[in-house]
N, C-alpha and C positions, 0 to 999 in steps of 0.2 A: 779621330785627327791626332797622329802622332807626330811628336818634334823632340827636339834634344831635352827642351823644358819638361815634356810629359815624362819622359824617361826619368830624368833626374829627381823629379818630386814625386814620381809615382801616383801620377793623375791622370785623367781620362783626357780631359779637354785642356788646352793651354791658355788658360784663363786664370787669372789670379785676381782675388778683391783687394783693392787698396786698402790700408789701415788709415781709419778716420776717427778722431777722437769724438767720443759721445754717439758713435754709430756702430763702429766694428765690436760689437759684444759678442758673447759666445753664441748666441742664438742664430746672430746673421752669419757669423765664421762657419758654425757647423752646417747651415744650410748650403753654402756656396761649397763646402768640401764635400757634402753628402750628394750634390747635384754634378761633381765631377771636376770641379776644379779646385783651387787652394784658398781657403779662407785664411785670413791674416787678422789676427787678434790686435788692437790698437793697446800695447803693452804700456805704452807712455802716460795711460791715465792711472796706473797701479802702483802700490808700493809692493815690495816683494811678497807679503804674505796675502794681498789681494790679488796679486799676478798669479799666484800657485793655485789660487781657489777658481779664478776664471779659467785657467789651463784644464783643471780637472773637471771642471762644468763643460767644457768642450769634449772632451774625452767621454764624457756621459752620453752626448749628443751624438757623436758620430766616432766610427772607428776608421776614418778616411784621414789622410795626411792634411795637416794645417799649420800655419805658421805664425809667428810672433813678430809684431814690429817693435822695436824699441829705439830711442832717442840717444844716441851715440855720444852726445855732450850731457846726459842726464847725471845729475850727482849721485845716484843710486844705481849706477849703471852695472857696478861689480856684484851688488848684491843681487839685482834682476838677472845677471847673467849665471848667477848661482842657482837661481832658481830654473832657469832655462836648461842647466846643463843636468839638472835632475829630472825634469821632467820631459826633456826631449822631443820637442816639436821638428817636424822634418825640416823647418827652415826659419832664418832669423832675416827680417829686411829691417835695414836703418837707413836713416840719412844724416842730418846735420850733426857735424861735430867728428872728432877723431875716431875712427873705428876699431883702433889698435885693441881696446879692451874685449872688443866682440870677437874680431876674427881670431886673436889668441885663443880664446875660449873654445870655439867652434871648432877649430881646427884638431882639437883634442877628440873630437868625436865624429858622427856621420851626419851632424847637422849641417844645413847648407847655409852659406852666408851670402845674402842677396843686398847689396846696396841699391839704394834709390839715386840716379845719376843725373845732373843737368847739363853734363858738356862731355867733348871728347876728352880733355884733359882729365876731367875727374874719372873717366872710364878708364883710361891707362892705368891711373894711380890705383883704381879699385882691384884691376886685375892682377897689378904686381902685388897688391898686399895678399892676394891669395881669395878674392871672390869667387864662389862656383858658378854664378850667373848674375846678371843687373837689369833692374828697372831702368829704362831710359824714359827721363819725364820731360816732355816738350811744355811750353810755358803756358798751350792751351788748358791744361787741367785746373782744377779748383784746389783750394789750399794753397799751401808754399810752392813756390814757383820760380823758376830761373828766368832766362833771357832768349833762349833757344826755342823755335817751334819744333813740333814732332816731326813734321816731314822732312826738313833737312838735317835734323840732328841723328835720327836712327840709323839711317843707311852710312853716315860717317862714322858712327860708332862700330856698325857691323863691320866697317872694312877695317877698323883698328883694332878689333880685339879677336879673342879667340873663343872666349867662352860665350855661351849662349845668352842672348838678350830679350828682355820682354819690351813693347812699346807701350807708352802711357801717355796721355793726355791729349784729348780729344776724340776719344773712341767710346763709343756706345752701343754699336751694331755690329752686324756681319761683314758690313763694307770696311768697317775700320779694323776688323780682324785681318781680313783679306789684304788691305792695303799693308797692314803692318808686317804680315808675312812676305810681302813683295818687296818690301824695302829692307829685308835682311833680319828681322825680329823672329824670333822662334815662339811667340805667345804675347798675351797683352795683360796689363793689369788696368783695370776699370774701379773708378770711385764713386763719381758721381752717380753712374748707372744704378749702382747697388743702394745709392742712397733711397732711390725710389723702385723698392721692389716689396713685396709683402713683409717678408722676414726682417726689413730694416725696422729699428725701434724708433724711428723719427716720425714725429707728429704728423698727421694726415694734410693739415694745413701748409706744411711747410713742403710736403711731397707735392702738393697742388700747385704751389707757388713756385716749384721748379718747372713742373710740366707746363705753365702757364707762361714762362720766361721765353726769350728770344735770345739769339746768339749776342745781341748789342747789349744785353742788359748783365753783363758781368764787367767787373771794374778791378784792377789790382792795387791795392793799398799794401802800405809799409815799405815805401819805398826809403823812407828815412830811417827806419828801424833796420834796414836790411833784410827782415823776416817778409818778403814780399809774399801777399796772399791774393789768390783771385777769389772773388764774393760776388754775390747776385747786389744789383744796386738796390738800396734801400736807405732809410734814413742814416743809421749807423755808418754805412760806406761813406755816404755824402759827407757827413762829418769828420770822417776820418781824412778825407781829402781835401777838407778844408784846414784841417791842422797841417796836414802837410804843407800845403801852400803858405802857411803861415811859419813855416820851418819850426814846427814845435819841438821840443827835446825828444828823445828816444824814451826818457823816464815817463814824460807825459803821453807819448802814444801808447807805451806798453801799458801804463796804467788804464788808460781810456779803452783799451780791447782785452782788457782782462776779464775772462768768463762769458765772453760774448758769444763764442761757437756754441756752447752748452746753453746760452741763453736761447739759442734758434732751436739745436737739434734735440734739446731735451724738453724744454718749456713751451717751444711751438712760438715764440717771438720772431715774427716776419719783419719787423720794422725796426726794432733796435738789436736784433741779434745779428750773428757774424754767421751767413748761409754760405761755406765755402764750397762752391759747385764751380765747374768748368764751362768751357764754351759749347758743351756738347747739351747743354741744357736745351736747345731748341730741336734737339733730336728726340729727347725723353717724352715718350708717350705712354701711357699704360703703366698699371701696378702689378706686374706678373711676380710668379714666384721665382725664385733664383733658379729652379729648374727649367720652367718655362724661358726663362732670359736665355739661359746659356745654352739650351739645346737650339733656339730660335738662332742665336747667334752663329753657331759652329755650322748649322744647316746653311744659313744664308750665305756665310764666307764660303763653304765649300762651292755652293753654287756659282759665286761669283768668280772663283777661281777658275773653275770648268769652263765657264763663259769666256774669260779672259784667254783661256789658253785656245779656245776654239777659234777667236778673233785673229789670234796670232798665226794659227795654222792656216787660216783663209787668206 
């Protein structure tokens, strides 16, 4: 399956793995890349020396293209970008904060700049900044989310920009890839689905919790702090929502949420950990390898697209 995304990144399938703190470690990144997609390292977890070590570990596990995700607003963005410039992953993805430091650096190289975007306004700005492609992220996704759903957002961005886009948020199977291509995207980014695969480091009980969950069992917290996050319902999420009802300060909210994602995805706390998973939890069944997952998604997407074309012709 070829699109402008596969050509831009030198990958077999138009599928990239979303960067997730405490999940997107070198093993998972390399597995996605070896399977034909683009694995993305969650670089925001690392100091510069640690970032270099993680990138080199990926290089020892794969000779395929991979990317690194950074927080544009990080206080050590300049130092981490120096590491990126020397290690040269194929792409850098980024979100929250001013992307100027990232764009300025990567434009000196062949590294591709791929921001994660929640609106048409931000998409136009990113294209003007010099982005090579962009991930259009709908509010159905897990973790940090915006206010617009994937279905209305992706085609509007596709109409507004010239660079290739990837759809994200609410995608977990071949139907999601086929739909995204039909909407004008040239690939997809998945996060939640890669949480539940064999190469994911997430504890088994959390993977099982995700597979048992239904679409109604996620909530968005962080409306007061501005860092809105979609998570699975549990005691932590309920306490978060109570604090918001009480109009607790940003400082109180931030302190309450500190370290909770690690508590879930590293230590397996399904009660008081923050399980950042999207509404596709209801579609996630089974724990395949990355290779099995991606090959199945592409095969099914091609079948859906062929079936759709057949219906149009008839």
